[in-house]
N, C-alpha and C positions, 0 to 999 in steps of 0.2 A: 341545368345547375346543381340540382341537388348531389349529382354523380362527382361531381368536379368537390364538393365540400366533404365528401367522404374519403376520395381518391389520395389527398395530401396529406391526412395524419397515417394510411395505410401505407403510402411510399416513405413518411418518415420513420414507421414500424419496421419495415423492410430493409432501410438502408442501417439504421441503430445495428438492427442483430446481426446484418449481413459484416457490416466493420467487427462488429465484436469478434464473429467467427472465424475471421482471417485473422484477426490479430493475434486470437489465442493460437489459433495453427500456427503462425509465425513466431510465435514465443517457443510453441514445443518444438520445432523443427531446429531453431536455433539449441536447445537445449540439448535433441538426440544429437546433434552434429559436433557438440562439443563434445558429449560420451563417448562416440564416436573416438573421436581425434586421441581422448585421454587413453583409452583403449588399445587404441595400435601406437602409443608412444610407451605403455605397459610393456606391451610385446616386443618391440624394439630394444625396450632396457633387459629386457631376461634374456635377448643375444651380446651385451655389450661388457664390458668389463665392468666389476663389482665396485669399483670406486668413482668411474664416471656413472654410474646406476644410482648408488648410493647417493651422489651431488644431487643430483635429477630428481629424486624420489625427495629428496630434503627439500626441493627449491617447491615442489609440487605441495608437498606439505604447507609451505611456508604460504602460498599463493591462498590455499584453501583456510588459510587462519585469517587471512586479508577479505577473503568474501564471506568468511563466518560474522567477522568483524562488521565490514560495510553493512550486513543484511541487520545484523542486530541494532548498530546507528540508525540504519534507514526506520526501521521498526518502530524507534523510540522517537524519530522526527514525525514519524505520522501520528501516534500515538498524541503527542504535543500540539500538533496541528488541529486534531481531530478535539481534542481538549479546548481550543482556544478558541475555535470556531462555535462547538457550542455553547458555550459560556458567551461569544459576541450575542450567537443567535437567540438564546435565552434573554439578553440583558434587552436584544433589542424591541423581541418580542412585547415583554412586559411591560416595556415603554410606550410602544405603539398602542398595545391595550388600555394601557391606563391613560394614555391622551386621548383615544377615542370614546371610551366609556369609565369616566372617573368614579364613578357613583356605585357602581358592581363589581369591583374589587378584581377585577379578571387578568392583574397584573400576575397575577398567581399563576398564569397559564405559562408564562415565561420559565418561572422556576425549577420545570420539568429537564427544560434542555439544559440551563444554568447550572443547574447542581451536576446533570450529568457532566459536562464539562469540566465541571470544579472538581468532580470523584475522579476524573482521568488526570487533571492536573497532579491532584494532592497524591494519586498511585504513581506517578512518576516521580514525584518530588520524594515521597517518604521510602519507597519500598523499588524501586528499581536502580541498580546498582550503576556506577557510571559508565557510561560505555565510549572507548577511543577516548 
C-alpha cells in the first residue's frame, strides 16, 4: 500500500515533465522549419527578376511587422492578465485571512500580491505605449 502512495506523485511528475519537454521540442521544430522555408525563399529570390524579388521582400517585411505587433500585443495582454490575477488573489487572500482571524490583522498578508498586481497595472497604464 505504501508503494502506491508514492507511485502516484512520481508518475504525475514524470508525466508533467515529459509533456513539457515534448511541447518545447515541437515548438523548436516549428521555428526551425519556418526559418528553413524562409531561407529557401530567399535563395529562390536571388534567381528571380528584380521587380518580383522586391515585391516579395516587401511582403515579407510586412509580415514581420505584423508578427512584431502581434507579439507586443500578446505581451501587454499577458501583463494585464497577470496584474488582474495578482490583484484579485491579494484581495481574496486578505479578505479570507481577515475573516479567519479578525484580531490578528493578517489581512495585510494579502497586500503583497495585491500591490504587485496594482504595480503591473499602473506600469501598463502609465508607461507602456498603446500597442496596435
